[in-house]
C-alpha positions in Angstrom: -0.2 0.0 0.0 1.3 3.6 -0.6 0.9 5.4 2.7 1.8 9.0 3.7 2.9 9.8 7.3 2.3 13.3 8.0 4.8 14.3 10.6 8.6 13.7 11.1 8.4 13.6 15.1 8.6 10.4 17.3 5.3 9.2 16.3 5.9 9.7 12.6 9.1 8.3 12.7 7.9 5.1 14.7 4.7 4.5 12.3 6.8 5.2 8.8 9.6 2.8 9.8 7.2 -0.1 10.9 5.0 0.3 7.9 8.2 0.3 5.6 9.6 -2.7 7.6 6.2 -4.3 6.9 6.8 -4.0 2.9 4.5 -0.9 2.3 5.7 2.2 0.2 6.2 5.0 2.5 6.4 8.8 2.1 6.8 11.0 5.4 5.4 14.4 4.8 6.7 17.9 6.2 6.5 21.6 5.6 10.0 22.0 4.2 11.8 18.9 3.5 15.2 20.6 2.7 14.8 22.6 6.3 13.9 19.5 8.0 16.9 17.6 6.8 19.0 20.5 7.6 18.5 20.5 10.9 21.1 19.0 13.2 20.1 19.8 16.8 18.0 17.4 18.9 14.2 17.8 19.5 12.6 18.9 22.6 12.8 15.6 24.1 16.4 15.2 23.2 15.7 12.8 20.5 18.4 12.9 17.4 17.2 15.0 14.5 15.1 13.4 11.6 18.0 13.1 9.2 19.7 10.9 11.6 16.4 8.7 11.2 16.2 9.3 7.6 19.7 8.3 7.1 18.8 4.6 8.8 15.5 4.5 6.7 16.8 5.4 3.0 13.9 3.8 1.5 11.3 6.4 2.9 10.8 9.1 0.9 10.7 12.8 2.3 8.1 15.1 0.5 6.1 18.0 1.2 2.6 17.5 3.0 0.9 18.1 -0.3 3.4 15.7 -2.3 3.4 13.2 0.2 -0.7 13.0 0.3 -1.6 13.1 -3.4 0.0 9.7 -4.2 -1.0 7.9 -1.1 -3.8 5.4 -0.7 -3.7 5.9 3.1 -2.7 9.0 5.1 -1.6 9.0 8.7 -1.6 12.3 10.7 0.8 11.9 13.0 1.4 15.8 13.6 0.9 17.4 17.2 -2.9 18.2 17.8 -2.2 21.7 17.9 -1.0 21.7 14.2 -3.2 19.1 13.1 -5.6 21.2 11.1 -3.1 23.5 9.6 -0.9 20.2 8.5 -4.0 18.5 6.6 -4.9 21.7 5.1 -1.4 21.9 3.5 -1.8 18.1 2.6 -4.9 19.5 0.6 -8.6 18.6 0.9 -8.6 17.1 -2.8 -5.4 15.0 -1.7 -7.2 13.4 1.3 -10.7 13.0 -0.3 -11.8 9.6 -0.6 -8.9 8.3 1.4 -8.5 6.6 4.8 -7.1 9.3 7.0 -5.9 7.8 10.3 -5.7 10.3 13.0 -3.3 9.6 16.2 -2.7 13.2 17.3 -4.3 14.2 20.7 -5.6 17.8 21.5 -2.9 18.8 24.1 -2.6 22.5 25.1 0.8 23.1 26.8 0.3 26.6 27.5 0.2 26.3 31.4 3.1 24.0 31.2 3.2 20.3 32.1 1.1 18.2 32.2 -0.8 19.4 29.6 -4.8 20.1 29.6 -6.9 19.4 26.3 -7.8 22.4 24.0 -11.0 20.4 23.1 -13.0 17.8 25.3 -16.5 16.5 26.4 -18.9 17.9 23.5 -16.2 17.8 20.5 -13.0 16.1 20.0 -10.2 16.6 17.6 -11.0 13.6 15.6 -14.4 15.1 14.9 -12.7 18.5 13.9 -10.6 16.7 11.3 -14.0 14.9 10.0 -15.8 18.0 9.7 -12.8 20.1 8.4 -12.5 17.0 5.5 -15.7 15.6 5.1 -14.6 13.6 2.1 -11.8 11.8 4.0 -12.7 8.7 5.6 -11.2 9.5 9.4 -10.2 6.8 11.7 -9.4 7.6 15.2 -6.6 5.3 16.6 -3.5 4.6 18.5 -3.5 7.8 20.6 -3.7 6.1 24.0 -0.2 4.7 24.1 3.3 5.9 23.0 5.3 5.8 19.8 7.1 2.5 20.3 4.3 0.5 21.7 1.9 1.7 18.9 4.1 -0.3 16.5 5.7 -3.1 18.9 2.9 -3.9 21.3 4.0 -6.9 22.0 7.3 -5.7 24.0 5.3 -5.2 26.8 4.9 -8.9 27.2 1.2 -9.4 27.4 -1.8 -8.4 25.5 -3.1 -4.9 25.6 -6.1 -2.8 24.3 -6.3 -0.3 21.4 -9.4 1.6 20.1 -10.9 2.5 16.7 -13.6 5.4 16.1 -14.9 6.4 12.9 -17.7 6.5 10.5 -16.6 4.2 7.6 -16.7 0.4 8.3 -14.7 -0.5 5.2 -11.8 2.3 6.6 -12.1 1.1 9.9 -11.5 -2.7 8.5 -8.4 -1.4 6.8 -7.0 0.2 9.8 -7.4 -3.0 12.0 -5.5 -4.7 9.3 -2.8 -2.5 9.6 -2.9 -2.5 13.6 -2.8 -6.5 13.4 0.1 -6.5 11.3 1.7 -4.4 14.0 1.0 -7.2 16.6 -2.4 -5.8 18.2 -4.4 -8.5 19.1 -7.3 -6.7 21.2 -9.0 -3.8 18.9 -12.3 -2.5 20.3 -14.4 -0.6 17.6 -16.1 2.0 19.9 -18.6 3.4 17.1 -18.4 6.7 15.0 -16.1 9.4 15.3 -17.6 11.3 18.1 -16.3 8.1 20.3 -12.8 10.0 19.9 -13.9 12.1 22.6 -13.5 9.0 25.0 -10.3 8.0 23.7 -8.6 11.6 23.6 -9.9 12.3 27.4 -7.7 9.3 28.4 -5.0 11.4 28.1 -5.1 13.1 31.5 -4.9 9.8 33.3 -2.2 8.5 30.9 -0.3 11.4 31.7 -0.6 10.7 35.4 0.4 7.1 35.1 3.4 8.3 33.4 4.2 10.2 36.0 3.5 7.4 38.8 5.0 4.9 36.8 8.1 6.7 35.6 8.0 5.2 32.3 5.7 5.6 29.0 6.0 1.8 28.5 2.6 0.9 29.6 -0.9 0.5 28.0 -4.5 0.1 28.9 -6.0 -3.5 28.9 -9.8 -3.8 29.0 -10.9 -7.1 30.8 -14.2 -8.6 30.1 
């Protein structure tokens, strides 16, 4: 499958690398490819610049958001929540039309420091905002409730854990579930329409407190029936 991953941070790198390793054709989208490759400093978390990751993954193409999206069968939004609508706008509504749009972003507001709050919640969600802004896209909210490494290597925890999908299009969700299973996820719960993304996005406050209490981001939720 031809897949565009929009975003060059930890999430984008993890998703793009895993998809490419599974045999998909992957293009990573960024605002300015030359500027992205020219950066030599570490990011805010101390991670190496994207250029270092790209050197280790020469088969993954780097392009503008629009150029990445136009040739894709499926698009992954791996940008920050605050930048999501802007990034998708740069990707282009026509380039997203009719395609599965996987939304991993969370509506985190860092304006008051850490831990962040949510800039949308209760009566709306970022996933719904994306679907309203790009009505011709088939938005599927998923993987926003665990860290980047566990998104793509869930079995590294040593036991099964749960991920959730939300979206309006059953066929789109089925495609996403197939990708999740290829990553190693074996417990996927379909919550229903895109409005159910409110619930998974509102898990972030407890997720952040758990990270602080446990001293690690290497954990996930498990729904025990």
